[in-house]
C-alpha positions, 0 to 999 in steps of 0.5 A, a space after each residue: 917384247 922388249 929389245 935389249 939395248 945396248 946391242 953390239 951385234 949384227 942385227 941379223 946375228 943370233 947369239 945366246 945368253 951364256 952366263 950372268 951374275 956380276 953387278 957394277 955401279 955406274 957413274 950415274 950411281 945406278 946398278 948394272 948387271 953383266 950379262 955374257 952373250 956368246 957368239 961363235 966361240 967367244 963371249 961379249 959382256 953387256 952391262 944392262 940396267 939391273 931392272 932388265 934382270 927379269 928379261 934374262 934367261 940363260 941358254 936363250 938365243 937372241 936376235 937384235 936384242 929380242 929373245 927367241 922363246 922356242 930356242 933355248 939350250 938344255 932340256 926340261 925336267 923336274 926334281 923333288 928337293 928335301 931342302 933347297 937350303 942344304 947345299 954348298 956354294 962353289 965357284 962357277 968355273 968349278 961347276 961349269 967345267 964338269 959339263 964343258 960349259 966354257 966360261 972363256 977364262 973371263 974374270 967377270 964369269 969364272 968367280 961367280 957363285 953357284 949353289 950345289 945340292 943333291 937329290 936322289 943320287 944326282 948333284 945339281 948346280 944352279 947359279 946364285 944369280 939364277 936363284 935370285 932371278 927366279 925367286 926374287 925379281 919377278 918384277 922390275 920394281 924388285 930388281 931395282 930394290 934388290 941392291 938397295 939397303 932395306 929395299 923391301 921395306 921401302 915397298 911396304 908402308 904398313 903391315 899388321 896382323 888382324 888376327 893369327 890368320 889374317 894380315 893387312 898390307 898397305 902398299 907404298 905409293 911408289 908401286 905402279 898401279 898397273 901391277 897392283 893385282 892379287 897375284 902381285 900381293 900374294 907374292 909380295 906377302 910371301 917375300 915380306 911375311 916369311 922371315 927367312 925369305 925376307 932375310 935371304 932377299 936382304 942378304 943379296 944387298 948385304 953380301 954385295 956391299 961386303 964384297 965391295 968393301 973388302 975385294 977388288 971390284 974392277 970386274 964387278 961384284 958377284 951376286 950371292 944370296 943366303 939360300 933359304 930353306 924351302 922344304 919338300 919342294 918340287 922345282 921344274 927346270 931346263 938344264 944340261 945333264 952329264 951322267 949324275 950331274 945337272 947344270 940348271 940354266 933356268 928355274 921354271 917353277 917351284 911348288 909347295 911353298 908356304 905363307 904364314 896366313 890364310 887371308 890378305 887385305 891390302 890397300 894402295 893409293 890406286 884402289 878407290 871407291 866409286 862415287 857415281 854422278 850424272 855429269 857428262 863422261 869423256 870419251 877418247 877415240 883412238 885410231 891406233 893401228 899396228 904395234 909398238 916396238 919397245 927398246 931399252 934406253 941406253 943413254 945413261 944420262 936419261 932417267 925414267 919418269 915417275 908414272 903410276 900407270 906404267 905399261 906392263 909387258 908379259 914375259 915368260 913367267 916363273 910358276 909359283 905353287 903355294 901349299 894352301 890357298 889364300 883369300 885376298 881382298 882389296 880395301 879402298 881408303 879413298 873415293 873417286 867420282 865416276 861420271 855416268 852422264 852423256 858421253 862427249 868426245 875429247 879428242 882423237 888418239 893418234 895411230 899408225 904403223 909400227 912405232 918404236 918407243 924408248 923405255 926405261 927399266 931404272 928407278 923412276 925419278 921426278 923430272 925423268 924423261 923416259 917412259 917407264 915399263 914394268 914386267 910380269 914374269 910370275 904365274 901363281 898356280 895350284 901346281 907346277 905339274 899335271 900338264 899331261 906331258 909326262 908320257 911325252 917326256 918319258 918318250 923323249 928320254 927313251 928316244 935319246 937313250 935308244 938312239 944316242 947319236 941324236 942330239 936332243 933338247 926339250 923346251 917348254 913354251 907358253 902358248 900365246 895369250 888372247 883366246 880361251 884355249 890359251 889357258 887351261 881350265 884351272 887358269 894356268 897358261 897352256 904350254 907346249 913341249 918343243 923337242 929339238 932333234 938333230 939326226 946326222 945334221 938334219 934338225 927336226 922339231 916335235 911339238 906336243 901341246 899340253 892337254 890335261 883337259 883331254 883335248 885331242 891334238 896330234 903330235 906335230 913333227 916339222 923340219 927346220 926351215 934354216 936357222 934359229 930365227 926362222 924356226 922361232 918365227 915358224 913355230 910361233 906362227 904355228 902356236 899362234 894359229 893353234 890358239 886362234 883355231 881354238 886348239 886345232 892345228 891350222 890346216 891352211 897353214 900346214 898345207 904350206 909346210 912340210 910336216 907329219 902328224 902322229 896321232 896319240 894312242 894308248 901305247 908304251 914309250 917304246 912303241 911311240 919312239 918307233 912311230 916317230 923315228 921314221 920322221 926324223 
């Protein structure tokens, strides 16, 4: 995890990311994103490097700059859309007031752009900034390219079609080798080879510069995109619903998206053909203990240094499901020597307790001094559905309708990585639905783990242990123990906390609600 900086709030205080979307260019000529964090009944705007864009999720709670993954406003749902590009743009204030989602009369917030579209009699509202985050800035690299003229072209050295179904892509040297994976190339091909998608990406920069040339920019420039025509698609989202209207806070996944080729060949300077020799091989012994705490650089005068081996930090991913599979092949254009002789120790690495490292998300430059980092916020999957949680969501909806005095929200959390159980048999990250129920001031959580592979895991109900932060630690420990216990709730840990297990059975949503309500 990366701590957001600057952070003007008390270290112990929990605040929520209320809104974002305006950008400003600083005195250092770098772009900054304005993010409004809500504390109590007021908002405070932070100006963050635009490279931090992939970190941000509307409605998420934060403490000391760290996101609380299990604590988010709104509820999970999915919707089928005939054409995402069929809709209209309205002002943020006009959309948010329908939901009592106050923007506190702040000029930086109320004039931002929101995309409105309809499906099956329900009108949906999603900010242009959230569409941009979910579709186009899955990496820091792309966030920094977003407002650069012809930003995508600087990341691709060469593209040519070998035949009607195969394309060769030569990636620019500036791309860190640590993110050059088949998944990254698949995503970049979607951005670059689809004319409408590429034009939409470029429209963000064009619209921003046009606004700056014709409007007062003292409060920043609202992000705006030409929303592309993505047809017959399903999106997963977390949002707030009021009757027949939904305010989407976070886009979690999109499916049925297309790529105009069936095979991609790609090259990058880091892809080399191994040539083996009998020379001695060097071994470094590391005695590193503990974790490293990464903190965003907040000194504007300091810039990130060039480094092709940038650290990549896993963040909550947005899922992309493509209509057809693609064969992806790495092409090596250079050779490197690999020594296979006897090993010798060069020196020992340094270790210790938890260390704090200042890291940068701005564009790297020659002569920079700050260690750069990258984010991975993308998962390419065969589907964004079929988690086996449909009956659980149906039950939660029935619970909310049957007991209207309850305050109900549902979040979907990715299980920690590190064990086989972290992933489903099809390779996707396994998820857990976390429902937060408030009943006359008492808060309880219902945890339902995705088991489309027919694993047997009971629904778990636990009471709140005090506040958002303590609940986050509590739930994360439960999920971590679940993963390291090969998919079983840790009895040793459960013996230390109040809880209730509800076994699954073949029953209606109404019966399931009746069994659960007595524990809430």
